[in-house]
C-alpha positions as protocol buffer text, in pm:
chain_id: "A"
residue {
  index: 1
  type: MET
  ca { x: 177 y: -247 z: 245 }
}
residue {
  index: 2
  type: ALA
  ca { x: 545 y: -223 z: 123 }
}
residue {
  index: 3
  type: GLY
  ca { x: 673 y: -469 z: 401 }
}
residue {
  index: 4
  type: GLY
  ca { x: 413 y: -719 z: 376 }
}
residue {
  index: 5
  type: VAL
  ca { x: 260 y: -892 z: 662 }
}
residue {
  index: 6
  type: GLY
  ca { x: 363 y: -1147 z: 961 }
}
residue {
  index: 7
  type: ALA
  ca { x: 584 y: -1373 z: 816 }
}
residue {
  index: 8
  type: PHE
  ca { x: 508 y: -1253 z: 457 }
}
residue {
  index: 9
  type: ASP
  ca { x: 704 y: -969 z: 276 }
}
residue {
  index: 10
  type: ALA
  ca { x: 573 y: -786 z: 15 }
}
residue {
  index: 11
  type: VAL
  ca { x: 713 y: -1045 z: -250 }
}
residue {
  index: 12
  type: ALA
  ca { x: 601 y: -1389 z: -68 }
}
residue {
  index: 13
  type: LEU
  ca { x: 280 y: -1189 z: 21 }
}
residue {
  index: 14
  type: GLY
  ca { x: 247 y: -1176 z: -348 }
}
residue {
  index: 15
  type: LYS
  ca { x: 278 y: -1548 z: -401 }
}
residue {
  index: 16
  type: ALA
  ca { x: 71 y: -1672 z: -153 }
}
residue {
  index: 17
  type: LEU
  ca { x: -204 y: -1457 z: -284 }
}
residue {
  index: 18
  type: ALA
  ca { x: -141 y: -1615 z: -631 }
}
residue {
  index: 19
  type: GLY
  ca { x: -443 y: -1742 z: -795 }
}
residue {
  index: 20
  type: LYS
  ca { x: -688 y: -1547 z: -537 }
}
residue {
  index: 21
  type: VAL
  ca { x: -874 y: -1231 z: -565 }
}
residue {
  index: 22
  type: ALA
  ca { x: -841 y: -1076 z: -204 }
}
residue {
  index: 23
  type: VAL
  ca { x: -680 y: -730 z: -167 }
}
residue {
  index: 24
  type: VAL
  ca { x: -654 y: -524 z: 186 }
}
residue {
  index: 25
  type: GLN
  ca { x: -494 y: -223 z: 184 }
}
residue {
  index: 26
  type: PRO
  ca { x: -415 y: 5 z: 508 }
}
residue {
  index: 27
  type: PHE
  ca { x: -442 y: 408 z: 403 }
}
residue {
  index: 28
  type: ILE
  ca { x: -421 y: 690 z: 653 }
}
residue {
  index: 29
  type: ASP
  ca { x: -456 y: 1026 z: 514 }
}
residue {
  index: 30
  type: ASP
  ca { x: -530 y: 1399 z: 677 }
}
residue {
  index: 31
  type: SER
  ca { x: -889 y: 1242 z: 834 }
}
residue {
  index: 32
  type: PHE
  ca { x: -936 y: 893 z: 823 }
}
residue {
  index: 33
  type: GLU
  ca { x: -722 y: 587 z: 901 }
}
residue {
  index: 34
  type: GLY
  ca { x: -813 y: 265 z: 798 }
}
residue {
  index: 35
  type: LEU
  ca { x: -829 y: -78 z: 573 }
}
residue {
  index: 36
  type: GLY
  ca { x: -1012 y: -97 z: 253 }
}
residue {
  index: 37
  type: GLY
  ca { x: -1017 y: -410 z: -42 }
}
residue {
  index: 38
  type: GLY
  ca { x: -1202 y: -628 z: -158 }
}
residue {
  index: 39
  type: GLY
  ca { x: -1198 y: -954 z: -363 }
}
residue {
  index: 40
  type: SER
  ca { x: -1460 y: -1232 z: -411 }
}
residue {
  index: 41
  type: ALA
  ca { x: -1643 y: -1428 z: -207 }
}
residue {
  index: 42
  type: ARG
  ca { x: -1510 y: -1736 z: -238 }
}
residue {
  index: 43
  type: ASP
  ca { x: -1160 y: -1563 z: -122 }
}
residue {
  index: 44
  type: ILE
  ca { x: -1384 y: -1406 z: 214 }
}
residue {
  index: 45
  type: GLU
  ca { x: -1129 y: -1630 z: 441 }
}
residue {
  index: 46
  type: THR
  ca { x: -820 y: -1518 z: 280 }
}
residue {
  index: 47
  type: ILE
  ca { x: -970 y: -1114 z: 263 }
}
residue {
  index: 48
  type: LEU
  ca { x: -1045 y: -1169 z: 644 }
}
residue {
  index: 49
  type: GLN
  ca { x: -701 y: -1320 z: 755 }
}
residue {
  index: 50
  type: LEU
  ca { x: -534 y: -1016 z: 576 }
}
residue {
  index: 51
  type: VAL
  ca { x: -716 y: -795 z: 848 }
}
residue {
  index: 52
  type: HIS
  ca { x: -650 y: -945 z: 1096 }
}
residue {
  index: 53
  type: LEU
  ca { x: -285 y: -984 z: 997 }
}
residue {
  index: 54
  type: TYR
  ca { x: -259 y: -592 z: 874 }
}
residue {
  index: 55
  type: PHE
  ca { x: -415 y: -540 z: 1270 }
}
residue {
  index: 56
  type: THR
  ca { x: -182 y: -792 z: 1455 }
}
residue {
  index: 57
  type: ARG
  ca { x: 159 y: -809 z: 1246 }
}
residue {
  index: 58
  type: PRO
  ca { x: 218 y: -514 z: 1055 }
}
residue {
  index: 59
  type: ARG
  ca { x: 586 y: -583 z: 888 }
}
residue {
  index: 60
  type: ALA
  ca { x: 848 y: -306 z: 905 }
}
residue {
  index: 61
  type: ASP
  ca { x: 1099 y: -314 z: 634 }
}
residue {
  index: 62
  type: ALA
  ca { x: 1371 y: -77 z: 658 }
}
residue {
  index: 63
  type: THR
  ca { x: 1467 y: -150 z: 293 }
}
residue {
  index: 64
  type: ALA
  ca { x: 1137 y: -106 z: 150 }
}
residue {
  index: 65
  type: PHE
  ca { x: 1047 y: 172 z: 368 }
}
residue {
  index: 66
  type: GLY
  ca { x: 1425 y: 360 z: 224 }
}
residue {
  index: 67
  type: VAL
  ca { x: 1306 y: 270 z: -121 }
}
residue {
  index: 68
  type: MET
  ca { x: 930 y: 402 z: -84 }
}
residue {
  index: 69
  type: ILE
  ca { x: 1065 y: 722 z: 92 }
}
residue {
  index: 70
  type: GLY
  ca { x: 1341 y: 805 z: -240 }
}
residue {
  index: 71
  type: GLN
  ca { x: 1063 y: 772 z: -468 }
}
residue {
  index: 72
  type: LEU
  ca { x: 824 y: 1035 z: -313 }
}
residue {
  index: 73
  type: LYS
  ca { x: 1182 y: 1265 z: -268 }
}
residue {
  index: 74
  type: SER
  ca { x: 1224 y: 1246 z: -631 }
}
residue {
  index: 75
  type: LEU
  ca { x: 835 y: 1276 z: -705 }
}
residue {
  index: 76
  type: VAL
  ca { x: 857 y: 1602 z: -477 }
}
residue {
  index: 77
  type: ALA
  ca { x: 1154 y: 1710 z: -664 }
}
residue {
  index: 78
  type: ASN
  ca { x: 1012 y: 1658 z: -1017 }
}
residue {
  index: 79
  type: ARG
  ca { x: 695 y: 1871 z: -892 }
}
residue {
  index: 80
  type: ARG
  ca { x: 929 y: 2173 z: -795 }
}
residue {
  index: 81
  type: SER
  ca { x: 1041 y: 2159 z: -1123 }
}
residue {
  index: 82
  type: THR
  ca { x: 753 y: 2135 z: -1328 }
}
residue {
  index: 83
  type: PRO
  ca { x: 646 y: 2502 z: -1395 }
}
residue {
  index: 84
  type: ARG
  ca { x: 311 y: 2561 z: -1274 }
}
residue {
  index: 85
  type: ARG
  ca { x: 31 y: 2635 z: -1519 }
}
residue {
  index: 86
  type: SER
  ca { x: -198 y: 2988 z: -1421 }
}
residue {
  index: 87
  type: SER
  ca { x: -563 y: 2832 z: -1320 }
}
residue {
  index: 88
  type: THR
  ca { x: -712 y: 3086 z: -1640 }
}
residue {
  index: 89
  type: MET
  ca { x: -687 y: 3035 z: -1995 }
}
residue {
  index: 90
  type: PRO
  ca { x: -624 y: 3260 z: -2251 }
}
């Protein structure tokens, strides 16, 4: 999550997880929402702490959100400017 969780912004969270094999990523798509991730057996406690934080203390970061929106707008603009190829090959 671009905003981080709990007291950790994205940068602080990355530093706190340095040396650990623990990844938790929330997702929302057309039909489902949830958490995905994984890690090592040694870091299972960290993984479960991250799951808990994503459910109880997600961190909203207006700056990170603005950056993400800007990136998505650029992606859409680039896709619109790229000619589409025909699905049939000559």
